[in-house]
N, C-alpha and C positions, 0 to 999 in steps of 0.2 A: 504493500498501500505505500503510493506516494503523497506526501501532504499536497505536493504542488501539481494535483491533478482534481485535489477537492477544492472544487469553486464553489459552493453554495452561497461562502461569507458574503461574495461580490455580488451575489443576487441579491442578499439583504441589506448592502450597502448600500444599494441601488434604489431599494425601494425606503430606506430613510432619507434617501438626500432625496427623494419623489414627495417624502412627507413635509420636507424644509423647503422645499419650493415652492409645495401648495401652504403653506405659511406666510411665505412672504408672501404671497398674492392676495391671504385672503383675511389675514391678520391686518389690526389695528398698528400703528408704525410703534403706538405706545407699549402696547402688550408685546410686539415682537422685541422690542430691546432688551425690555425684562427679563426675557426667555434668552436671547443671545447674551445679554452680560451676565445673566447666571452661571448658562454652562461655560462661558469663556472663563469666568472664575473659577469654577469648576476643574478645567483641564489646567490651569494656571499652577493653581493648588497643588494637584494629584500628586502623590510620593511626601508630601510633606508628614502626612502622617499615615500610619505602618496600615498596612493589609495585609491579607492571606497570602502566602507564598508555597514553592512547594517544599515539600517536606515539613510542611503546618502540622501537627496533630489537634482535629475538629475538638472541640468540648464538646459532649453528650449532648444530644438533643431529643426530644419528644413534638414534634412537627402534627397537628390533626389537619386531617384531610375531610375534603370538600366529601366527601362521601361516608363522612362520617368514621370513619379509622383514625388510629395511630397507628403515625409509624414513627424509628428512630431513624438515625444515621447509625447504626450500630448492625441493624434489621436492613437497613439497604448494601452494608461494606460488607456482610456476615460472606458471600459469596468471591466476595469481587470489586475492583472498580464500581462507582454511582456517580453519575452527573446530575448537577446540583443546577437548574436555572433560576437567578433570581429577578423577579419582574415587582413593578411599583404596582398598578391594582387594575380591576378589572376592566377598568372603562380609559387607560394608558392608551395613547393612539400609539407608539412605540412598540408595546407589549403584544398587540394588537396587529401586528406586523410582526412581531418576532416568536411568540408562540406558536401557530400556524407554518410558519417557516419550518419551525424545528419538528414539527408535527410530521410535516413532507420531507424534508430530508434527513434527520438526524433520529428521530424513532423510530424510520421501520431498521436500520443497521443496527441501533441500539437492541432493540429488540431481538431480531437475530440471532446477536451474540449475548444475549441473555442478562444485560448489562442496566439496570433501571436507570430511570430518567425520573425528575423530579421535580416542578416549578413551582417557585416556593415565593410569597407575596405577605407581605404583614398584614392586608387586609381577615376581618374573618371569615372562616367559611362560606358564610349565609351568602357574602356577600362576590366571593370568587364564584360563585355557580352560574354565575352570566357569562363569563370567558371561555370556563370550560363548556357551556351548553351551547352559546354563540360560535365556536369552534369545532364541536364536536374532539375535543381533544383530548385521547384513549391513554397518555400517560398522569401518572394523581396529580390533580394539581393542590398543594398545604400551604397551611399559615405558621407563620413563624412570630407567632405569641411576643407580645413587648421586643419583636425586635433584636431577639437576644440573640440566636444566630445570627444574623444579620452584621451585629455592632463586633461580635467577636470575632466577622471577617472582615471589622473593617470597609465595609462596603456602604456603610449610610451617612447621608447629611443633610444638613440643619438649612434652609432656604434662607438666603440673602435678605435684607428689611424690604427692599423693592420686590419682588417673589412672596412674600409672607404676603404684604398687603394683598398684593393680588389675588391670591391663594389661601385666604385667611385659613387656618386652623390643619393647614395639609404641612407635607413634610416627605417629600424626597427619599426614597431609598432604594435602592439597587439588590456563590450559592458556592521475613523475613523475621527483620524485629516484629513485633505486634505493629498491622499496617492499618485495622479501623481504623476510621476516619483520619489516616494521613493523605494531604493532600500529593497528589500525583500533577495535576497541571491547575493552574488558574488563571484565570484572565478578570482585572478591573479593571476597567477603564472611563473616565468620565467622560467620550467624546464618544455616543453608539457608534459614527462613523466610522469611526477609527479602527472598532471591534472587531477580531475574528474569530467569536466562541466556536465555531465548526474549528475552522484550523487549529486551534488550539487542543481541541479533541484529539485531533487524526491525529497530528503530532507525538501524544501522548501513547496513542495505542502502537502507532510504528516503533516505540523503541519497548515495548513488553514481549516477554518471550511466551513463550505456554498459551492456553488459547485464545486469548483477549488478543497478542501480538503477529505481526509477520506471516501470517493466513492466507494473502493473497486477496482477501476480501475486501471489495471494494473500498468498504469503511468499517473499521473496527471502532468504534468511540469510547471517551470516557474522562472525564475532569478529574472527582475528588475522590479518593477515597472514606 
């Protein structure tokens, strides 16, 4: 499996750019400036605060799923790697682009390789049902209650003052020796247009030996143990 042949990230990037262009056409200049300035500040400050890196061991976590079950990181990683995708909330425009994209690209290969994929948001399960039904998501969608796991990974931030004024009350969040919960690959970016989570997943599995790596499959994918 050659990561250079894995091109779904470029397609996702193009869809994000289409979203940005639509905002430029349709948003009021003042609202667009708030959004652009907030994202620019996040990009400029990226790396100043610690976030998850390869080799970290994640804390134990239990996540409530939309279908009423509870899953733990230990259960997810008991048989090998697992992929965690963090997203903001059910109504987030970018999330409604990314999750169905992963449904159509990442999920089939992961399912064939018996690798779990879980999408995680800080919203409660009752509110997350909307995005699951809208896109007929076949993988679990779960709640990171009180942002405990997201904060442990260092992937949350608080809106700046103009953004707080525009979105009152909202917060933007963005998943051997004993290897359960040990991070094998991670990508935490403040600029979604530069993110290539699909490629990070693919490259991780090209380095693995055994049933998950170097098998000749088009994609064998995973991010975090």
